[in-house]
Residue, then its C-alpha position, 0 to 999 in steps of 0.5 A: m538580760l541583766l547587766k553587771q559591771d566588770s573590773t574595768n567598769k564596763l557593763q557585761t550582759l548576762n542572759l536572762n529573760l527580757q522581763t527582768k529588765k527594769m527602768i534605768i537612770d544614768t547620765i548621758d556620758n554613760l549611755a554607751k555602757y548600756e548598748a548591750v541591752n538592745p542592738l539599737f541602743k548603739d544607734v541612739v548613742a551615735f545619734i546623740k553624738e552627731h546631733d545637738l538635741s537642744s537645737m533640734e526642732a520639735g517633732k518626730h525625727t526618723i533614725k531607723g524607720s519605725d524601729l528607732f526614732v526620736n520625738i523632740a517635745i515641748a511638754k507642759g510641766r505637771t504636778p505628780d497627781a496630774a501626771v498620767l502613768e503609761t506603758h508601751r508594749n512594743m517600744i522602749d522609751i529613752q527619755i532625756p530632759i534637755d532644758n529643765a529637770e523632769t521627774y518620772g513617776y514609776t509603777p511596775l506594769c504587774r501592779l497596774p490594772d487592765e486598761e485599754y491598749n491603743a495599738e496604733k500609738d503603742i500606749t496604755k494610759y492609767p488615768d487617776l492613778m498616782a505612781e508608787s515612786f518617783i525619780d528625778c532626772q536632770p538635763g544631762m541624764f536619761a531614763i530608760f523605760f521598758p515595756q514592763d515599766g509604768h511611767a508618768p512623765c513630764i512632772s516638773m515645777a517648770p511650766e515647760i520641758k523640752k525633751a527628747i524621747f527616743k522610741v526603740k523597738a523592744 
């Protein structure tokens, strides 16, 4: 599936293989434009409209069972060399920094070595690898990571980052 903008600045969906999806970074105001990417994205948009993420307690908040939930986390800021690349097979991450800027390392899964997959937590970690590139995300922005997107979260000069991590069934 690939997205393109039409003349009214709305995103249209082209039918292509899921593997062509790549990381997305944008502002929260534009999140609704990506609803065609996954049927559960509209529920993420509705949840954000109905809840103040900055006032939510840390922890897991279920939205649609195991298919969609949000983790509100207080994470320690890390340096780029201390951040650990990770991938998920079954879930898409929509990561939203709430109180401080966050940088994400990025390396496509196809360029990562084989590592042990933890099925219970749906995560593969790639220790001791530096990401190939980095993107910055300010509060009021989001980053979407698909199963083929290796990402190293929590890179920040701030000692702590409050963030929302929406976990969406891929």
